[in-house]
TIVOTI-138585 format. One record per atom (N, C-alpha, C, O, CB): residue in three letters; atom name; x, y, z. Coordinates in nm, 4 decimals, always signed. Glycine has a CB too. Example, Ala and Ser with C-alpha at 12.3 -4.5 7.8 and 13.67 -1.06 7.14 Angstrom:
BEGIN
+-----+----+----------+----------+----------+
:  aa : at :       xx :       yy :       zz :
+-----+----+----------+----------+----------+
: Ala :  N :  +1.3190 :  -0.5690 :  +0.7800 :
: Ala : CA :  +1.2300 :  -0.4500 :  +0.7800 :
: Ala :  C :  +1.3200 :  -0.3300 :  +0.7800 :
: Ala :  O :  +1.4236 :  -0.3319 :  +0.8465 :
: Ala : CB :  +1.1308 :  -0.4473 :  +0.9046 :
: Ser :  N :  +1.2850 :  -0.2250 :  +0.7080 :
: Ser : CA :  +1.3670 :  -0.1060 :  +0.7140 :
: Ser :  C :  +1.2900 :  +0.0030 :  +0.7870 :
: Ser :  O :  +1.3409 :  +0.1138 :  +0.8039 :
: Ser : CB :  +1.4084 :  -0.0598 :  +0.5725 :
+-----+----+----------+----------+----------+
//
This chain:
BEGIN
+-----+----+----------+----------+----------+
:  aa : at :       xx :       yy :       zz :
+-----+----+----------+----------+----------+
: Unk :  N :  -1.1813 :  -2.0978 :  -0.6131 :
: Unk : CA :  -1.2411 :  -1.9946 :  -0.5307 :
: Unk :  C :  -1.1447 :  -1.9521 :  -0.4192 :
: Unk :  O :  -1.1348 :  -1.8342 :  -0.3851 :
: Unk : CB :  -1.3739 :  -2.0443 :  -0.4712 :
: Unk :  N :  -1.0749 :  -2.0500 :  -0.3642 :
: Unk : CA :  -0.9814 :  -2.0186 :  -0.2566 :
: Unk :  C :  -0.8676 :  -1.9290 :  -0.3062 :
: Unk :  O :  -0.8217 :  -1.8417 :  -0.2327 :
: Unk : CB :  -0.9245 :  -2.1476 :  -0.1968 :
: Unk :  N :  -0.8221 :  -1.9494 :  -0.4291 :
: Unk : CA :  -0.7137 :  -1.8677 :  -0.4840 :
: Unk :  C :  -0.7582 :  -1.7224 :  -0.5040 :
: Unk :  O :  -0.6772 :  -1.6307 :  -0.4910 :
: Unk : CB :  -0.6651 :  -1.9268 :  -0.6172 :
: Unk :  N :  -0.8851 :  -1.7012 :  -0.5352 :
: Unk : CA :  -0.9370 :  -1.5649 :  -0.5471 :
: Unk :  C :  -0.9316 :  -1.4951 :  -0.4121 :
: Unk :  O :  -0.8934 :  -1.3784 :  -0.4033 :
: Unk : CB :  -1.0815 :  -1.5656 :  -0.6014 :
: Unk :  N :  -0.9693 :  -1.5658 :  -0.3085 :
: Unk : CA :  -0.9651 :  -1.5083 :  -0.1740 :
: Unk :  C :  -0.8210 :  -1.4781 :  -0.1331 :
: Unk :  O :  -0.7938 :  -1.3740 :  -0.0733 :
: Unk : CB :  -1.0307 :  -1.6038 :  -0.0722 :
: Unk :  N :  -0.7285 :  -1.5692 :  -0.1651 :
: Unk : CA :  -0.5873 :  -1.5473 :  -0.1332 :
: Unk :  C :  -0.5341 :  -1.4257 :  -0.2086 :
: Unk :  O :  -0.4650 :  -1.3420 :  -0.1507 :
: Unk : CB :  -0.5036 :  -1.6725 :  -0.1676 :
: Unk :  N :  -0.5663 :  -1.4160 :  -0.3375 :
: Unk : CA :  -0.5190 :  -1.3026 :  -0.4178 :
: Unk :  C :  -0.5741 :  -1.1712 :  -0.3636 :
: Unk :  O :  -0.5021 :  -1.0715 :  -0.3571 :
: Unk : CB :  -0.5598 :  -1.3201 :  -0.5653 :
: Unk :  N :  -0.6987 :  -1.1706 :  -0.3255 :
: Unk : CA :  -0.7596 :  -1.0490 :  -0.2700 :
: Unk :  C :  -0.6928 :  -1.0113 :  -0.1380 :
: Unk :  O :  -0.6702 :  -0.8933 :  -0.1110 :
: Unk : CB :  -0.9118 :  -1.0688 :  -0.2492 :
: Unk :  N :  -0.6616 :  -1.1105 :  -0.0566 :
: Unk : CA :  -0.5957 :  -1.0836 :  +0.0711 :
: Unk :  C :  -0.4559 :  -1.0271 :  +0.0498 :
: Unk :  O :  -0.4154 :  -0.9347 :  +0.1203 :
: Unk : CB :  -0.5885 :  -1.2110 :  +0.1554 :
: Unk :  N :  -0.3820 :  -1.0808 :  -0.0456 :
: Unk : CA :  -0.2477 :  -1.0303 :  -0.0749 :
: Unk :  C :  -0.2555 :  -0.8872 :  -0.1259 :
: Unk :  O :  -0.1711 :  -0.8045 :  -0.0914 :
: Unk : CB :  -0.1765 :  -1.1203 :  -0.1782 :
: Unk :  N :  -0.3552 :  -0.8573 :  -0.2071 :
: Unk : CA :  -0.3714 :  -0.7206 :  -0.2571 :
: Unk :  C :  -0.4008 :  -0.6239 :  -0.1424 :
: Unk :  O :  -0.3484 :  -0.5125 :  -0.1398 :
: Unk : CB :  -0.4841 :  -0.7147 :  -0.3618 :
: Unk :  N :  -0.4839 :  -0.6661 :  -0.0489 :
: Unk : CA :  -0.5151 :  -0.5805 :  +0.0664 :
: Unk :  C :  -0.3917 :  -0.5569 :  +0.1524 :
: Unk :  O :  -0.3716 :  -0.4466 :  +0.2033 :
: Unk : CB :  -0.6265 :  -0.6433 :  +0.1511 :
: Unk :  N :  -0.3091 :  -0.6599 :  +0.1689 :
: Unk : CA :  -0.1850 :  -0.6451 :  +0.2450 :
: Unk :  C :  -0.0953 :  -0.5429 :  +0.1771 :
: Unk :  O :  -0.0363 :  -0.4579 :  +0.2438 :
: Unk : CB :  -0.1117 :  -0.7807 :  +0.2588 :
: Unk :  N :  -0.0847 :  -0.5505 :  +0.0449 :
: Unk : CA :  -0.0044 :  -0.4541 :  -0.0296 :
: Unk :  C :  -0.0578 :  -0.3131 :  -0.0166 :
: Unk :  O :  +0.0192 :  -0.2187 :  +0.0013 :
: Unk : CB :  +0.0016 :  -0.4926 :  -0.1750 :
: Unk :  N :  -0.1892 :  -0.2977 :  -0.0253 :
: Unk : CA :  -0.2503 :  -0.1648 :  -0.0096 :
: Unk :  C :  -0.2222 :  -0.1076 :  +0.1294 :
: Unk :  O :  -0.1908 :  +0.0105 :  +0.1435 :
: Unk : CB :  -0.4028 :  -0.1723 :  -0.0337 :
: Unk :  N :  -0.2336 :  -0.1917 :  +0.2308 :
: Unk : CA :  -0.2059 :  -0.1451 :  +0.3666 :
: Unk :  C :  -0.0591 :  -0.1079 :  +0.3829 :
: Unk :  O :  -0.0272 :  -0.0112 :  +0.4520 :
: Unk : CB :  -0.2447 :  -0.2522 :  +0.4687 :
: Unk :  N :  +0.0299 :  -0.1833 :  +0.3205 :
: Unk : CA :  +0.1729 :  -0.1523 :  +0.3284 :
: Unk :  C :  +0.2023 :  -0.0161 :  +0.2646 :
: Unk :  O :  +0.2836 :  +0.0604 :  +0.3163 :
: Unk : CB :  +0.2559 :  -0.2630 :  +0.2592 :
: Unk :  N :  +0.1366 :  +0.0138 :  +0.1529 :
: Unk : CA :  +0.1552 :  +0.1439 :  +0.0879 :
: Unk :  C :  +0.1026 :  +0.2547 :  +0.1774 :
: Unk :  O :  +0.1662 :  +0.3593 :  +0.1900 :
: Unk : CB :  +0.0844 :  +0.1477 :  -0.0493 :
: Unk :  N :  -0.0121 :  +0.2334 :  +0.2395 :
: Unk : CA :  -0.0672 :  +0.3341 :  +0.3302 :
: Unk :  C :  +0.0270 :  +0.3606 :  +0.4475 :
: Unk :  O :  +0.0474 :  +0.4757 :  +0.4863 :
: Unk : CB :  -0.2043 :  +0.2895 :  +0.3823 :
: Unk :  N :  +0.0844 :  +0.2545 :  +0.5036 :
: Unk : CA :  +0.1785 :  +0.2706 :  +0.6142 :
: Unk :  C :  +0.3017 :  +0.3466 :  +0.5670 :
: Unk :  O :  +0.3526 :  +0.4330 :  +0.6384 :
: Unk : CB :  +0.2187 :  +0.1333 :  +0.6724 :
: Unk :  N :  +0.3499 :  +0.3150 :  +0.4473 :
: Unk : CA :  +0.4650 :  +0.3859 :  +0.3927 :
: Unk :  C :  +0.4375 :  +0.5333 :  +0.3724 :
: Unk :  O :  +0.5226 :  +0.6171 :  +0.4024 :
: Unk : CB :  +0.5068 :  +0.3241 :  +0.2625 :
: Unk :  N :  +0.3194 :  +0.5663 :  +0.3217 :
: Unk : CA :  +0.2833 :  +0.7070 :  +0.3018 :
: Unk :  C :  +0.2756 :  +0.7803 :  +0.4345 :
: Unk :  O :  +0.3231 :  +0.8933 :  +0.4454 :
: Unk : CB :  +0.1496 :  +0.7184 :  +0.2279 :
: Unk :  N :  +0.2166 :  +0.7181 :  +0.5354 :
: Unk : CA :  +0.2052 :  +0.7824 :  +0.6658 :
: Unk :  C :  +0.3415 :  +0.8001 :  +0.7309 :
: Unk :  O :  +0.3672 :  +0.9017 :  +0.7956 :
: Unk : CB :  +0.1141 :  +0.7013 :  +0.7570 :
: Unk :  N :  +0.4292 :  +0.7011 :  +0.7139 :
: Unk : CA :  +0.5639 :  +0.7111 :  +0.7696 :
: Unk :  C :  +0.6422 :  +0.8224 :  +0.7014 :
: Unk :  O :  +0.7111 :  +0.8998 :  +0.7679 :
: Unk : CB :  +0.6382 :  +0.5776 :  +0.7552 :
: Unk :  N :  +0.6318 :  +0.8308 :  +0.5691 :
: Unk : CA :  +0.7007 :  +0.9369 :  +0.4956 :
: Unk :  C :  +0.6499 :  +1.0740 :  +0.5407 :
: Unk :  O :  +0.7284 :  +1.1683 :  +0.5514 :
: Unk : CB :  +0.6806 :  +0.9193 :  +0.3429 :
: Unk :  N :  +0.5208 :  +1.0859 :  +0.5670 :
: Unk : CA :  +0.4657 :  +1.2130 :  +0.6145 :
: Unk :  C :  +0.5189 :  +1.2484 :  +0.7532 :
: Unk :  O :  +0.5525 :  +1.3637 :  +0.7798 :
: Unk : CB :  +0.3128 :  +1.2068 :  +0.6174 :
: Unk :  N :  +0.5262 :  +1.1492 :  +0.8407 :
: Unk : CA :  +0.5761 :  +1.1758 :  +0.9761 :
: Unk :  C :  +0.7229 :  +1.2175 :  +0.9747 :
: Unk :  O :  +0.7649 :  +1.3011 :  +1.0547 :
: Unk : CB :  +0.5581 :  +1.0521 :  +1.0644 :
: Unk :  N :  +0.8006 :  +1.1591 :  +0.8837 :
: Unk : CA :  +0.9437 :  +1.1888 :  +0.8790 :
: Unk :  C :  +0.9694 :  +1.3238 :  +0.8138 :
: Unk :  O :  +1.0485 :  +1.4033 :  +0.8647 :
: Unk : CB :  +1.0187 :  +1.0790 :  +0.8034 :
: Unk :  N :  +0.9025 :  +1.3505 :  +0.7007 :
: Unk : CA :  +0.9327 :  +1.4714 :  +0.6239 :
: Unk :  C :  +0.8353 :  +1.5853 :  +0.6493 :
: Unk :  O :  +0.8713 :  +1.7016 :  +0.6309 :
: Unk : CB :  +0.9336 :  +1.4393 :  +0.4781 :
: Unk :  N :  +0.7124 :  +1.5550 :  +0.6913 :
: Unk : CA :  +0.6112 :  +1.6577 :  +0.7077 :
: Unk :  C :  +0.5477 :  +1.6997 :  +0.5763 :
: Unk :  O :  +0.4653 :  +1.7911 :  +0.5733 :
: Unk : CB :  +0.6706 :  +1.7769 :  +0.7747 :
: Unk :  N :  +0.5851 :  +1.6342 :  +0.4689 :
: Unk : CA :  +0.5336 :  +1.6654 :  +0.3361 :
: Unk :  C :  +0.4495 :  +1.5485 :  +0.2867 :
: Unk :  O :  +0.4989 :  +1.4364 :  +0.2748 :
: Unk : CB :  +0.6494 :  +1.6961 :  +0.2369 :
: Unk :  N :  +0.3208 :  +1.5754 :  +0.2575 :
: Unk : CA :  +0.2347 :  +1.4674 :  +0.2099 :
: Unk :  C :  +0.2531 :  +1.4480 :  +0.0604 :
: Unk :  O :  +0.2378 :  +1.5413 :  -0.0184 :
: Unk : CB :  +0.0871 :  +1.4967 :  +0.2423 :
: Unk :  N :  +0.2860 :  +1.3265 :  +0.0233 :
: Unk : CA :  +0.2906 :  +1.2921 :  -0.1186 :
: Unk :  C :  +0.2403 :  +1.1503 :  -0.1328 :
: Unk :  O :  +0.2726 :  +1.0626 :  -0.0527 :
: Unk : CB :  +0.4348 :  +1.3073 :  -0.1777 :
: Unk :  N :  +0.1623 :  +1.1296 :  -0.2338 :
: Unk : CA :  +0.1029 :  +0.9993 :  -0.2570 :
: Unk :  C :  +0.1962 :  +0.9158 :  -0.3439 :
: Unk :  O :  +0.2442 :  +0.9619 :  -0.4475 :
: Unk : CB :  -0.0361 :  +1.0132 :  -0.3229 :
: Unk :  N :  +0.2213 :  +0.7926 :  -0.3007 :
: Unk : CA :  +0.3075 :  +0.7039 :  -0.3758 :
: Unk :  C :  +0.2370 :  +0.6627 :  -0.5046 :
: Unk :  O :  +0.1158 :  +0.6410 :  -0.5049 :
: Unk : CB :  +0.3461 :  +0.5804 :  -0.2918 :
: Unk :  N :  +0.3119 :  +0.6518 :  -0.6131 :
: Unk : CA :  +0.2541 :  +0.6123 :  -0.7410 :
: Unk :  C :  +0.2558 :  +0.4606 :  -0.7516 :
: Unk :  O :  +0.3356 :  +0.3927 :  -0.6870 :
: Unk : CB :  +0.3310 :  +0.6768 :  -0.8593 :
: Unk :  N :  +0.1681 :  +0.4105 :  -0.8328 :
: Unk : CA :  +0.1567 :  +0.2666 :  -0.8539 :
: Unk :  C :  +0.2725 :  +0.2195 :  -0.9415 :
: Unk :  O :  +0.2875 :  +0.2658 :  -1.0546 :
: Unk : CB :  +0.0200 :  +0.2304 :  -0.9187 :
: Unk :  N :  +0.3535 :  +0.1288 :  -0.8907 :
: Unk : CA :  +0.4725 :  +0.0821 :  -0.9624 :
: Unk :  C :  +0.4435 :  -0.0406 :  -1.0482 :
: Unk :  O :  +0.5346 :  -0.0944 :  -1.1111 :
: Unk : CB :  +0.5835 :  +0.0502 :  -0.8638 :
: Unk :  N :  +0.3194 :  -0.0851 :  -1.0516 :
: Unk : CA :  +0.2885 :  -0.2082 :  -1.1265 :
: Unk :  C :  +0.2721 :  -0.1843 :  -1.2755 :
: Unk :  O :  +0.2586 :  -0.2804 :  -1.3512 :
: Unk : CB :  +0.1625 :  -0.2714 :  -1.0725 :
: Unk :  N :  +0.2727 :  -0.0587 :  -1.3204 :
: Unk : CA :  +0.2521 :  -0.0299 :  -1.4627 :
: Unk :  C :  +0.3809 :  -0.0098 :  -1.5343 :
: Unk :  O :  +0.3813 :  +0.0153 :  -1.6548 :
: Unk : CB :  +0.1661 :  +0.0910 :  -1.4807 :
+-----+----+----------+----------+----------+
//
């Protein structure tokens, strides 16, 4: 059960990192583009 919670937390950290990256790219370029999922 603890490993499920850890995995979920790591996934949330990754999602937040992608959101921060998208916002940073928008601030730098002024062009909104959504990052694609690289896990596939």
